[in-house]
C-alpha positions in Angstrom: -123.9 62.2 28.3 -124.4 65.0 30.8 -120.6 65.2 31.4 -119.9 65.3 27.6 -122.5 68.1 27.3 -120.8 70.1 30.1 -117.3 69.6 28.7 -118.0 70.2 25.0 -121.3 72.1 25.0 -119.8 75.5 25.3 -117.4 74.9 22.5 -119.8 73.3 20.0 -122.8 75.6 20.2 -122.5 79.2 21.2 -124.8 80.5 23.9 -126.7 82.9 21.6 -127.3 80.1 19.1 -129.0 77.8 21.6 -132.7 77.3 21.4 -135.2 75.7 23.7 -137.2 72.6 22.9 -137.9 72.2 19.3 -140.8 69.8 19.7 -142.6 68.0 22.4 -143.3 64.3 22.3 -146.8 62.9 23.2 -147.3 61.0 26.4 -146.2 57.3 26.3 -148.6 54.6 27.4 -148.6 50.8 27.5 -149.9 49.2 24.3 -153.3 47.5 24.4 -152.6 43.9 23.4 -156.0 43.3 21.8 -155.6 46.3 19.6 -152.0 45.4 18.7 -153.0 41.8 17.8 -156.0 43.0 15.7 -153.7 45.5 13.8 -151.0 42.8 13.2 -153.6 40.2 12.1 -155.2 42.8 9.7 -151.9 43.8 8.2 -150.9 40.1 7.8 -154.2 39.3 6.1 -153.8 42.3 3.7 -150.2 41.3 2.8 -151.2 37.6 2.2 -154.1 38.7 -0.1 -151.8 41.0 -2.0 -149.1 38.4 -2.4 -151.7 35.8 -3.5 -153.0 38.2 -6.2 -149.6 38.8 -7.5 -148.6 35.2 -7.6 -151.9 34.2 -9.2 -151.7 36.8 -11.9 -148.0 36.3 -12.8 -148.3 32.5 -12.7 -151.5 32.6 -14.8 -150.0 34.9 -17.5 -146.8 32.8 -17.8 -148.8 29.6 -17.8 -151.0 30.9 -20.6 -148.0 32.0 -22.6 -146.2 28.7 -22.1 -149.2 26.4 -22.6 -149.5 24.2 -25.7 -151.0 20.7 -26.1 -147.7 19.2 -27.0 -145.8 21.0 -24.2 -143.1 22.5 -26.3 -144.9 24.9 -28.7 -146.0 27.8 -26.5 -145.1 31.4 -27.1 -142.7 31.4 -24.1 -140.9 28.3 -25.4 -140.3 30.0 -28.7 -139.1 33.2 -27.0 -137.0 31.2 -24.6 -135.2 29.2 -27.3 -134.5 32.5 -29.1 -133.0 34.2 -26.1 -131.2 31.2 -24.7 -127.7 32.2 -26.0 -128.1 35.5 -24.0 -129.4 33.7 -20.9 -126.5 31.3 -20.9 -124.2 34.4 -20.7 -125.9 35.1 -17.4 -125.5 31.5 -16.4 -129.2 30.6 -16.3 -131.5 28.5 -18.5 -134.2 30.4 -20.2 -136.9 29.3 -17.8 -135.0 30.8 -14.8 -134.2 33.9 -16.8 -137.8 34.5 -17.6 -138.8 34.0 -14.0 -136.1 36.5 -13.1 -137.6 39.0 -15.5 -141.1 38.3 -14.1 -139.8 39.1 -10.6 -139.8 42.8 -11.7 -143.6 42.7 -11.2 -143.1 41.2 -7.7 -140.4 39.0 -6.2 -143.1 36.6 -5.0 -144.2 36.0 -8.6 -140.9 34.3 -9.5 -141.7 31.0 -7.8 -145.0 30.9 -9.6 -143.3 31.4 -13.0 -140.8 28.7 -12.2 -143.6 26.4 -11.2 -145.6 27.2 -14.4 -142.6 26.8 -16.7 -141.1 23.7 -15.2 -144.3 21.9 -14.2 -146.0 22.2 -17.6 -149.1 20.7 -16.0 -152.4 22.5 -15.2 -152.6 26.0 -14.0 -154.2 24.9 -10.8 -151.3 22.6 -10.0 -148.7 25.3 -10.8 -150.5 27.8 -8.5 -150.9 25.2 -5.7 -147.2 24.3 -5.9 -146.3 28.0 -5.9 -148.4 28.8 -2.8 -147.8 25.7 -0.8 -144.7 24.9 1.2 -145.5 21.3 1.9 -145.5 18.0 0.1 -147.2 19.2 -3.1 -144.1 21.2 -4.0 -141.9 18.1 -3.7 -142.5 17.2 -7.3 -141.3 20.7 -8.4 -138.2 20.3 -6.3 -137.4 17.0 -8.0 -138.0 18.6 -11.4 -135.7 21.5 -10.5 -133.0 19.2 -9.2 -133.0 17.2 -12.4 -133.1 20.3 -14.8 -131.1 23.0 -13.0 -127.4 22.6 -12.3 -125.8 24.0 -9.1 -124.0 26.8 -10.9 -127.3 27.8 -12.7 -129.2 27.8 -9.4 -126.4 29.9 -7.8 -126.6 32.4 -10.7 -130.3 32.7 -10.2 -130.0 33.2 -6.4 -127.3 35.8 -7.0 -129.4 37.6 -9.6 -132.5 37.6 -7.4 -130.6 38.8 -4.3 -128.8 41.7 -6.0 -131.6 42.6 -8.4 -133.6 45.8 -8.2 -136.7 45.6 -6.1 -140.1 45.2 -7.8 -141.4 48.0 -10.0 -143.9 49.0 -7.3 -141.1 49.5 -4.7 -139.2 51.6 -7.2 -142.3 53.8 -8.0 -142.9 54.2 -4.2 -139.3 55.2 -3.7 -139.4 57.8 -6.5 -142.8 59.1 -5.2 -141.4 59.6 -1.7 -138.0 61.0 -2.6 -138.9 62.9 -5.8 -135.5 62.1 -7.0 -134.4 59.8 -9.8 -130.9 59.7 -8.3 -132.1 58.3 -5.0 -134.3 55.8 -6.8 -131.4 54.5 -8.9 -129.2 54.2 -5.8 
């Protein structure tokens, strides 16, 4: 780097345009492991609490809208049947499409909505299946395997991957950049 500066330095920046140090950096020091672990643990706890609130709220709202004693008469069922021709255009059944729409609130809420719409059981069971990664969710995986075809699952994964981030992330981007153009990009 020193050789490059000597060879090209005089040609790139004129002597009268050169300035001294623009800013100084603070002294570096070794991290204190206890403080680092406390910080990481605190941030992890905050994130887990935030994610749990989002999943609980989204899963609860969609469960309430989809609940009916017979299992097929909820508000979401009526809306889903009405929009199913449009959702088939996107390659998804209406249940996956509604969970895709719900992911605008938070991506982590999509699995809660899938659990609430496909499970049809109690709200507690839907939330438990959404939040657990173990054997409780095996029933949901069997239900999804029998109700969702591979092309529909691929369409859902593609839509979730190339979807806009959640509304909160878009609002934060706009607030930081003060530009609708950068937010859209």
